[in-house]
C-alpha positions as semicolon CSV with decimal commas, in nm:
position;residue;x (nm);y (nm);z (nm)
1;M;-1,049;12,900;-0,990
2;R;-0,929;13,202;-0,753
3;T;-0,886;13,027;-0,435
4;R;-0,504;12,851;-0,506
5;P;-0,384;13,174;-0,621
6;L;-0,517;13,401;-0,380
7;L;-0,333;13,168;-0,089
8;A;-0,009;13,114;-0,261
9;L;-0,031;13,519;-0,248
10;A;-0,110;13,548;0,105
11;G;0,166;13,311;0,219
12;T;0,441;13,491;-0,006
13;V;0,342;13,775;0,150
14;A;0,377;13,613;0,515
15;A;0,695;13,468;0,451
16;L;0,807;13,839;0,326
17;S;0,695;13,977;0,652
18;L;0,852;13,702;0,864
19;T;1,197;13,771;0,632
20;A;1,142;14,138;0,747
21;V;1,108;14,122;1,089
22;T;1,331;13,823;1,235
23;P;1,681;13,950;1,175
24;A;1,587;14,277;1,381
25;S;1,452;14,065;1,647
26;A;1,744;13,836;1,663
27;A;1,985;14,017;1,607
28;D;2,357;13,932;1,745
29;P;2,461;14,104;2,027
30;A;2,828;14,293;2,074
31;V;3,089;14,103;2,213
32;L;3,071;14,334;2,554
33;T;2,673;14,367;2,656
34;T;2,462;14,453;2,987
35;A;2,130;14,412;3,102
36;N;2,098;14,752;2,880
37;G;2,220;14,656;2,563
38;D;2,558;14,702;2,355
39;V;2,822;14,876;2,528
40;A;2,886;15,148;2,359
41;V;3,225;15,304;2,205
42;G;3,313;15,539;2,437
43;D;3,187;15,397;2,743
44;V;3,390;15,405;3,105
45;L;3,407;15,043;3,230
46;T;3,525;14,999;3,581
47;A;3,582;14,725;3,841
48;S;3,771;14,697;4,166
49;L;3,879;14,368;4,376
50;A;3,654;14,103;4,394
51;S;3,515;14,090;4,758
52;G;3,782;13,919;4,970
53;T;4,052;13,892;4,754
54;N;4,378;14,075;4,758
55;A;4,597;14,176;4,482
56;T;4,940;14,043;4,513
57;L;5,302;14,089;4,310
58;Y;5,541;13,752;4,488
59;S;5,831;13,732;4,418
60;S;5,791;13,348;4,281
61;A;5,498;13,190;4,061
62;T;5,453;12,923;4,404
63;G;5,515;13,148;4,681
64;T;5,316;13,400;4,960
65;S;5,636;13,615;4,990
66;G;5,628;13,992;4,839
67;V;5,342;14,249;4,855
68;S;4,958;14,187;4,900
69;C;4,736;14,491;4,840
70;A;4,378;14,477;4,993
71;A;4,237;14,770;4,743
72;S;4,298;14,768;4,370
73;G;4,046;14,891;4,096
74;F;4,088;14,990;3,726
75;T;3,927;15,206;3,499
76;A;3,875;15,138;3,070
77;T;3,729;15,338;2,752
78;V;3,606;15,126;2,522
79;T;3,733;15,167;2,174
80;D;3,548;14,902;1,976
81;N;3,270;14,655;2,054
82;P;3,229;14,432;1,747
83;T;2,918;14,180;1,665
84;A;3,000;13,880;1,851
85;P;3,215;13,657;1,819
86;G;3,495;13,877;1,779
87;T;3,726;14,082;2,003
88;A;3,620;14,425;2,169
89;T;3,937;14,667;2,247
90;E;3,990;14,942;2,554
91;S;4,202;15,225;2,625
92;L;4,320;15,116;3,010
93;T;4,356;15,465;3,146
94;G;4,406;15,391;3,516
95;H;4,499;15,134;3,737
96;T;4,508;15,182;4,128
97;F;4,642;14,981;4,419
98;G;4,608;15,089;4,766
99;S;4,640;14,917;5,138
100;C;4,942;14,733;5,066
101;S;5,163;14,567;5,287
102;A;5,481;14,357;5,290
103;N;5,628;14,052;5,421
104;V;5,977;14,075;5,265
105;I;6,316;14,088;5,516
106;G;6,440;14,386;5,577
107;V;6,082;14,559;5,419
108;L;5,888;14,754;5,727
109;G;5,567;14,847;5,463
110;V;5,454;14,967;5,118
111;T;5,442;15,355;5,083
112;S;5,261;15,371;4,761
113;I;5,235;15,147;4,397
114;T;5,185;15,329;4,070
115;V;5,135;15,179;3,753
116;N;5,323;15,370;3,475
117;N;5,365;15,427;3,095
118;L;4,961;15,418;3,122
119;A;4,709;15,403;2,871
120;Y;4,718;15,046;2,812
121;S;4,572;14,887;2,521
122;T;4,310;14,595;2,599
123;A;4,154;14,326;2,381
124;V;3,871;14,097;2,543
125;S;3,800;13,832;2,302
126;S;3,434;13,602;2,271
127;D;3,660;13,322;2,430
128;G;3,703;13,499;2,762
129;T;4,050;13,586;2,690
130;V;4,179;13,943;2,827
131;T;4,522;14,058;2,698
132;V;4,656;14,412;2,791
133;T;4,940;14,549;2,587
134;P;5,155;14,824;2,598
135;A;5,235;15,125;2,354
136;A;5,472;15,038;2,094
137;G;5,827;15,056;2,210
138;S;5,716;15,105;2,593
139;A;5,624;14,827;2,826
140;I;5,358;14,752;3,118
141;Q;5,569;14,907;3,374
142;T;5,499;14,906;3,825
143;T;5,669;15,110;4,060
144;V;5,636;14,974;4,409
145;V;5,822;15,250;4,646
146;L;5,889;15,017;4,937
147;R;5,965;15,135;5,329
148;T;6,315;14,955;5,422
149;L;6,586;15,007;5,729
150;L;6,789;15,163;5,509
151;G;6,539;15,418;5,444
152;S;6,297;15,431;5,101
153;I;6,391;15,222;4,786
154;N;6,206;15,277;4,434
155;C;6,198;14,879;4,239
156;V;6,064;14,905;3,918
157;Y;5,882;14,572;3,731
158;Q;5,798;14,569;3,367
159;A;5,645;14,302;3,170
160;P;5,542;14,274;2,771
161;S;5,237;14,198;2,805
162;L;4,931;14,089;3,042
163;T;4,710;13,767;2,932
164;G;4,397;13,713;3,190
165;A;4,062;13,557;3,143
166;A;3,709;13,697;3,168
167;S;3,419;13,525;3,342
168;N;3,037;13,578;3,312
169;A;2,947;13,361;3,608
170;D;3,023;13,673;3,832
171;N;3,146;13,956;3,537
172;S;3,510;13,917;3,619
173;I;3,874;13,937;3,502
174;T;4,162;13,718;3,704
175;F;4,517;13,775;3,642
176;T;4,706;13,458;3,753
177;G;5,058;13,473;3,788
178;Q;5,182;13,721;3,550
179;H;5,550;13,781;3,506
180;F;5,712;14,071;3,602
181;T;6,088;14,134;3,596
182;K;6,268;14,388;3,777
183;S;6,427;14,661;3,591
184;S;6,567;14,835;3,830
185;G;6,596;14,892;4,211
186;S;6,808;14,823;4,512
187;S;6,850;14,462;4,605
188;L;6,601;14,426;4,853
189;C;6,382;14,440;4,543
190;F;6,278;14,067;4,461
191;A;6,428;13,979;4,090
192;N;6,041;13,873;3,964
193;G;5,692;13,981;4,067
194;Y;5,412;13,768;4,005
195;F;5,088;13,955;3,976
196;T;4,807;13,779;4,072
197;A;4,430;13,984;4,118
198;K;4,091;13,894;4,035
199;Y;3,859;14,226;3,963
200;A;3,433;14,174;4,001
201;P;3,216;14,281;3,916
202;V;3,304;14,455;3,594
203;T;3,052;14,754;3,515
204;N;2,934;15,034;3,310
205;A;2,741;15,252;3,462
206;G;2,666;15,025;3,755
207;A;2,539;14,728;3,501
208;A;2,748;14,446;3,510
209;V;2,939;14,342;3,164
210;T;2,892;14,010;3,021
211;V;3,118;13,887;2,766
212;N;2,920;13,712;2,454
């Protein structure tokens, strides 16, 4: 007569054991992860241009006249990384360009490209959308110094925000045709700039970052 109650008790204990173990083993990942686990707040993410690509700032959305750089990279510190699905946030503290050239009439070369008004806020959503925004009352700003027949000129370009796309296929972030307008500079500075660049892989301490 005791067999059935004992079996029922054993079944209850087993069920409670599974309930206790399952949540820990099937815990949802954070939005940003690597092969080593969730990316921690305070971790630094870095990336350079994808192999074989250039970062460009062209004078039109469909043209090829403007500035092209063979080197570029960014550094960002993670400020929040919630459980997926969700939106992780970062502080973009560094964005550099190098090995740049120009094919604009009257321009002999590119002296430097400097990203101003850092740091910028960066949001990375589970759907792969990447949004970069400046501090309140500021703008995303880049100063391009060109060598011309008339001497050195500064061309300052601004944008209210940038939108990119993250891909887990190659752990990349791509910006395509992001529109900047000239805020100051001579007539040799083109009136509009369209920024395109692909950064891959995005890494955290050498490990590729995945967006969940």
